[in-house]
C-alpha positions in Angstrom: -31.9 20.7 27.6 -34.7 22.5 29.3 -38.2 21.3 28.4 -40.1 24.3 29.9 -42.3 26.2 27.4 -42.7 30.0 27.9 -45.4 32.2 26.6 -44.2 35.2 24.6 -46.2 38.3 23.7 -45.0 40.9 21.1 -47.0 44.0 20.1 -46.2 45.7 16.7 -47.2 49.1 15.4 -48.8 49.4 11.9 -45.3 50.3 10.6 -43.8 47.0 12.0 -42.1 48.6 14.9 -42.0 46.6 18.2 -44.0 48.5 20.8 -43.8 46.0 23.6 -42.6 42.5 24.3 -42.8 40.2 27.2 -41.8 36.7 28.1 -42.5 34.6 31.2 -38.9 33.3 31.4 -36.6 34.7 34.2 -34.7 36.8 31.7 -37.9 38.3 30.3 -39.0 39.4 33.8 -42.5 38.0 33.3 -45.6 39.5 31.7 -44.6 43.0 33.0 -41.1 42.9 31.7 -39.4 44.4 28.7 -39.0 41.0 26.8 -35.2 41.2 26.5 -34.6 37.5 26.2 -33.6 35.0 23.6 -37.1 33.7 23.2 -38.4 37.1 22.0 -35.3 37.6 19.8 -35.8 34.2 18.2 -39.4 34.9 17.3 -38.5 38.3 15.9 -35.9 36.7 13.6 -38.4 34.0 12.5 -41.0 36.7 11.7 -38.4 38.7 9.7 -37.3 35.6 7.8 -40.9 34.6 7.1 -41.7 38.1 5.7 -38.5 38.4 3.7 -39.2 35.1 1.9 -42.8 36.1 1.2 -44.2 33.0 2.9 -47.3 34.9 4.0 -48.5 34.9 0.4 -48.3 31.2 -0.1 -51.1 28.7 0.0 -51.6 26.2 2.8 -48.5 23.9 3.1 -48.7 20.5 1.5 -48.3 17.6 3.9 -45.0 15.7 3.7 -46.6 12.6 2.4 -48.0 14.5 -0.6 -44.7 15.9 -1.6 -41.8 14.3 -3.6 -39.0 12.8 -1.6 -36.6 15.7 -0.8 -34.1 14.1 1.6 -31.9 12.6 -1.2 -31.8 15.8 -3.3 -28.3 17.3 -3.1 -27.9 20.9 -2.2 -27.5 23.4 -5.0 -24.8 25.4 -3.3 -21.3 24.3 -4.0 -18.2 25.7 -2.3 -15.1 25.5 -4.5 -11.9 24.5 -2.8 -9.5 27.3 -2.0 -6.0 27.6 -0.6 -6.1 28.1 3.2 -4.4 31.5 2.7 -7.4 32.7 0.6 -10.0 31.8 3.3 -11.1 34.7 5.5 -12.6 33.5 8.7 -14.7 36.1 10.5 -17.6 36.2 12.9 -20.8 37.1 11.1 -22.6 40.0 12.7 -26.3 40.4 11.7 -27.3 43.8 10.3 -23.7 45.2 10.4 -20.9 45.5 7.9 -18.4 42.7 8.3 -14.9 43.9 8.9 -12.2 42.8 6.5 -8.6 42.5 7.7 -5.5 42.6 5.6 -3.6 39.3 5.6 0.2 39.2 5.5 1.5 37.1 2.7 5.1 37.5 3.6 5.0 36.2 7.1 7.7 33.5 7.7 7.3 31.6 11.0 10.9 30.5 11.0 13.5 32.1 13.1 15.7 34.7 11.2 18.7 32.4 11.6 16.9 29.5 9.9 15.6 31.4 6.8 18.9 31.1 4.8 20.5 27.8 4.1 23.9 27.5 5.7 25.8 25.2 3.3 28.8 24.9 5.6 26.7 23.7 8.5 24.7 21.4 6.2 27.8 19.7 4.9 29.2 19.4 8.4 26.0 17.7 9.5 26.1 15.3 6.5 29.6 14.3 7.3 28.7 13.5 10.9 25.5 11.7 9.8 27.4 9.5 7.4 29.6 8.3 10.3 26.6 7.2 12.4 23.7 6.7 10.0 25.1 6.2 6.5 21.8 4.7 5.2 19.8 7.9 5.9 17.6 9.0 3.0 19.0 12.5 3.4 21.9 11.4 1.3 19.5 10.7 -1.6 18.0 14.2 -1.6 21.1 16.4 -1.1 24.4 16.9 -2.9 27.1 15.1 -1.0 30.7 16.0 -0.8 32.8 13.6 -2.9 35.0 13.0 0.1 32.4 10.6 1.5 33.3 7.0 0.8 30.3 5.5 -0.9 31.6 2.0 -0.5 31.2 2.2 3.3 27.5 3.0 3.1 25.5 0.1 4.5 21.8 -0.3 3.7 19.4 -2.0 6.1 18.3 -4.9 3.9 14.9 -5.0 5.4 14.1 -1.5 4.1 16.1 -0.7 1.0 14.4 2.6 0.1 17.8 4.3 0.0 20.1 2.9 -2.7 23.4 1.5 -1.5 25.3 3.6 -4.0 23.1 6.6 -3.4 26.2 8.9 -3.3 27.2 8.0 -6.9 23.6 8.4 -7.9 23.4 11.9 -6.5 26.8 12.8 -8.0 25.6 11.6 -11.4 22.4 13.4 -11.3 23.7 16.6 -9.7 25.4 17.4 -13.0 22.0 18.3 -14.3 20.4 21.4 -12.7 16.9 20.3 -13.7 17.1 17.0 -11.8 14.0 17.3 -9.5 14.8 15.5 -6.3 13.2 14.4 -4.0 10.7 12.4 -6.0 7.5 14.3 -5.3 4.2 13.5 -7.1 5.0 16.0 -9.9 8.2 14.2 -10.8 8.0 12.2 -14.0 9.5 8.8 -13.4 9.3 7.9 -17.1 12.2 10.2 -17.9 15.6 8.7 -19.0 17.3 10.4 -16.0 15.1 8.5 -13.5 15.4 5.2 -15.4 19.2 5.6 -15.6 19.4 6.2 -11.9 17.3 3.1 -11.1 19.4 1.1 -13.5 22.6 1.9 -11.5 20.8 1.2 -8.2 23.1 -1.5 -6.7 21.6 -3.6 -3.9 23.7 -5.7 -1.6 22.9 -8.1 1.2 25.1 -10.2 3.5 24.7 -13.8 4.6 23.9 -12.5 8.1 21.1 -10.4 6.7 19.6 -13.3 4.8 19.7 -15.5 7.9 18.2 -12.7 10.1 15.3 -12.0 7.7 14.6 -15.7 7.3 14.4 -16.1 11.1 12.3 -13.0 11.7 9.7 -13.8 9.0 8.7 -17.3 10.1 5.0 -18.1 10.5 1.9 -17.4 8.5 0.6 -14.6 10.6 3.9 -12.7 10.8 3.9 -8.9 11.1 7.5 -8.7 9.9 6.6 -10.7 6.7 3.7 -8.2 6.0 6.1 -5.3 6.2 8.7 -7.2 4.2 6.4 -7.7 1.2 6.3 -3.9 0.8 10.0 -4.0 0.1 10.5 -7.3 -1.7 8.9 -8.9 -4.7 8.1 -12.4 -3.6 7.8 -15.7 -5.6 4.0 -16.1 -5.3 3.7 -12.9 -7.4 6.4 -13.7 -10.0 4.2 -14.7 -12.8 1.8 -11.7 -12.3 4.8 -9.4 -12.4 6.5 -11.0 -15.4 3.3 -11.0 -17.5 2.1 -7.5 -16.6 1.1 -5.6 -19.7 -1.1 -2.7 -18.4 -0.1 -0.1 -15.9 1.2 -1.7 -12.7 -0.7 0.3 -10.1 -3.5 -2.3 -9.3 -1.0 -5.2 -9.1 1.4 -3.2 -6.9 -1.4 -2.3 -4.5 -2.4 -6.0 -4.4 1.0 -7.5 -3.8 2.5 -4.8 -1.6 -0.3 -3.4 0.5 -3.3 -5.6 0.4 -4.1 -7.0 3.9 -5.3 -10.6 3.9 -9.0 -9.7 3.9 -9.9 -13.0 2.3 -8.6 -15.3 5.0 -12.1 -16.5 5.7 -12.7 -17.6 2.1 -13.3 -21.3 2.1 -10.4 -22.2 -0.3 -7.8 -20.3 1.7 -9.1 -21.4 5.0 -9.1 -25.0 3.8 -5.5 -24.7 2.6 -4.2 -23.2 5.9 -6.2 -25.7 8.0 -4.8 -28.8 6.2 -1.2 -27.7 5.5 0.2 -29.7 8.5 -1.9 -32.7 7.5 -0.4 -32.6 4.0 3.1 -32.4 5.4 2.6 -35.3 7.7 1.2 -37.4 4.9 4.2 -36.4 2.8 6.7 -37.5 5.5 4.7 -40.7 6.1 4.7 -41.6 2.4 8.5 -40.9 2.0 9.2 -43.1 5.1 7.0 -45.8 3.7 9.2 -45.8 0.6 12.3 -46.5 2.7 13.5 -42.9 2.9 13.3 -42.9 6.7 16.1 -40.3 7.1 14.0 -37.6 5.4 13.2 -34.6 7.7 11.5 -31.3 7.2 11.6 -28.0 9.2 9.9 -24.6 9.1 11.6 -21.6 7.4 10.7 -18.0 6.8 11.3 -15.7 3.8 14.6 -16.0 1.9 16.1 -13.0 0.1 18.3 -13.6 -3.0 21.9 -12.5 -2.6 22.1 -12.0 -6.3 18.8 -10.1 -6.6 18.1 -8.6 -3.1 14.8 -7.2 -4.3 13.4 -10.8 -4.8 12.2 -13.0 -2.0 10.6 -16.4 -1.6 8.9 -18.4 1.1 8.8 -22.2 1.3 6.3 -24.2 3.3 9.2 -26.3 4.6 12.8 -27.0 3.9 13.6 -30.7 3.3 16.7 -32.9 4.0 16.7 -36.0 1.8 19.7 -38.3 2.5 18.9 -40.3 -0.7 19.0 -37.3 -3.0 22.1 -36.2 -4.9 21.6 -32.7 -3.5 20.6 -33.4 0.1 18.8 -30.1 0.8 15.6 -29.1 -1.0 12.3 -27.4 -0.6 8.7 -28.3 -0.1 5.7 -26.5 -1.5 2.2 -27.7 -0.5 -1.1 -27.1 -2.4 -4.4 -28.2 -1.0 -7.0 -27.5 -3.8 -10.4 -27.0 -2.1 -12.3 -27.8 -5.3 -10.4 -31.0 -5.9 -10.7 -32.6 -2.5 -11.5 -36.3 -2.6 -10.4 -36.7 -6.3 -7.4 -38.6 -7.7 -4.7 -36.8 -9.5 -5.9 -38.2 -12.8 -9.4 -36.9 -12.2 -8.1 -33.5 -11.2 -6.0 -33.2 -14.4 -9.2 -33.5 -16.5 -9.9 -29.9 -15.5 -8.0 -27.7 -18.1 -7.7 -25.0 -15.5 -5.9 -27.3 -13.0 -2.2 -26.6 -12.4 -1.1 -30.0 -13.5 -1.6 -32.0 -16.7 -1.0 -35.6 -17.9 2.1 -35.7 -20.1 2.2 -38.4 -21.4 0.1 -40.2 -18.7 2.4 -38.7 -16.0 1.0 -35.8 -14.0 3.2 -32.8 -14.4 3.1 -29.2 -13.3 2.4 -27.0 -16.3 5.4 -25.0 -17.5 4.4 -21.4 -17.3 1.7 -21.9 -14.7 1.7 -19.5 -11.7 3.0 -22.3 -9.5 5.8 -23.1 -11.9 7.0 -19.5 -11.7 6.7 -19.7 -7.9 8.6 -23.0 -7.5 11.4 -22.0 -9.9 11.6 -18.6 -8.2 11.9 -20.4 -4.8 14.8 -22.4 -6.0 16.5 -19.4 -7.5 16.2 -17.2 -4.4 17.0 -20.0 -1.9 19.8 -21.5 -4.0 18.2 -25.0 -4.2 18.3 -27.6 -6.9 14.9 -29.2 -6.3 11.5 -28.7 -4.7 9.0 -31.4 -3.9 5.6 -30.0 -5.2 2.9 -31.8 -3.3 -0.8 -31.7 -4.2 -2.9 -33.0 -1.3 -6.5 -34.2 -2.1 -7.3 -35.6 1.4 -6.1 -38.0 4.1 -3.4 -40.3 2.6 -4.3 -39.0 -0.9 -1.5 -36.9 -2.4 0.7 -36.5 -5.4 4.4 -35.6 -5.2 6.4 -34.3 -8.1 10.1 -33.4 -7.6 10.7 -30.3 -9.7 14.4 -29.5 -10.5 15.7 -26.0 -11.2 15.4 -25.1 -14.9 18.2 -22.7 -15.3 17.7 -22.1 -19.0 14.0 -21.4 -18.7 14.5 -19.2 -15.7 17.1 -16.9 -17.2 15.4 -16.7 -20.6 11.7 -16.6 -19.7 11.3 -15.3 -16.2 14.3 -13.3 -14.8 14.5 -10.6 -17.5 10.8 -9.8 -17.2 11.1 -9.8 -13.4 14.1 -7.5 -13.5 12.1 -5.1 -15.8 9.0 -5.1 -13.6 11.2 -4.5 -10.5 13.1 -1.6 -12.0 10.2 0.1 -13.8 7.4 -0.5 -11.2 8.2 -2.2 -7.9 11.3 -0.1 -7.0 9.9 3.2 -8.1 6.9 2.5 -5.9 9.3 1.7 -3.0 11.0 5.1 -3.6 7.8 7.2 -4.0 4.9 5.3 -2.3 2.5 6.9 -4.8 0.2 3.9 -5.2 0.0 3.5 -1.4 -1.1 7.1 -1.2 -3.7 6.8 -4.0 -1.6 8.5 -6.7 -0.9 7.0 -10.1 2.7 5.7 -10.3 3.1 6.9 -13.9 0.9 10.0 -13.3 2.5 11.6 -16.4 2.0 8.5 -18.5 4.9 6.6 -20.0 4.4 3.1 -18.7 5.6 0.5 -21.2 5.3 -3.3 -20.9 8.3 -5.6 -21.2 9.6 -6.4 -24.7 12.8 -8.2 -25.7 14.3 -4.9 -26.5 13.5 -3.6 -23.0 16.1 -5.9 -21.3 
């Protein structure tokens, strides 16, 4: 930017007409020029604005330190939002009438051949697509010919946004002309039609898929695992899901999309840091008790073959040659607030996960960790999990928890099924919460009751 200052002279008549103007800039041609430059024009605009606002009649300006703060006062002018088609963008011309142009409201940018749906070509494309990509979401949003074999549709189990039996779902719903697919934000997911479609959503997963997902999801800082939790309801969230009473949006956002922003919090950092120490102390203790054949190994996230929407991660898998069922799981807890205590001292805290019953430390039935451990066994098809609470070096407590089939199928699974069908899966299909839209934006969320199952 130029820093040179120029002297400008302007002579007015009594009527306000400009008689003469000059500027010493090159464009103004010096003191003998005609003053046809931006500097002269700027001063003329400033004088006109000064006169139009009547500022010449005002008293001496008040210093900025004597006036009230004005920088945080919002502007009075508010511009209401308009559709883009209603906005007229023109160049403002001072002192002249602005030209208005007529906008065409019927312009269609598509080629003439693309303005009418060719159903024959569409059906032909769908048939070809079903042969090469049968899990395409296109089959969910269009009426499909009955000739397509729905049993041959294979869903990628890592991303099950498209139901396996999507063809039957479309055939069922296509009988109703008012079925509004796809599920845009105006669609009411509380309707019986949507619920019935979700209820017939049949998920399947193969043994190879289970093994592949488990292998790809190993490790705490695993990108695949972060993506997987947007598609699967995992065991650490089972109690929160089963007990949800209010609308599920906040919980869905937390369990599906929340990035681990709290990894630096002392309690979590402490648990991650000492997990390997706790596992080594567990193995050391078991070997000292004569179980020298016990071994452990790392695993990833398991997906239930019976309920492919449910998943679970174990800290380790365990082989115990002395157990009736040789294979089990290992879940480690390193409570930061209880480090250095004994198990009996920790149980004095009523908020602690374990209690003395009678005199024997036991994981509380109904606790978040109880839901987690029972869910791990259900998903991973295990009969027992060693629940280990580590208080410090060589200071740990081990409880072998067996699968409580009666409790699981009565207290946990029906509620999880309900939450999955009425909250988790609808979010997978619509991604409303992810986009900041209420999942039940028309209302209609109802918590689980015994009559809901």
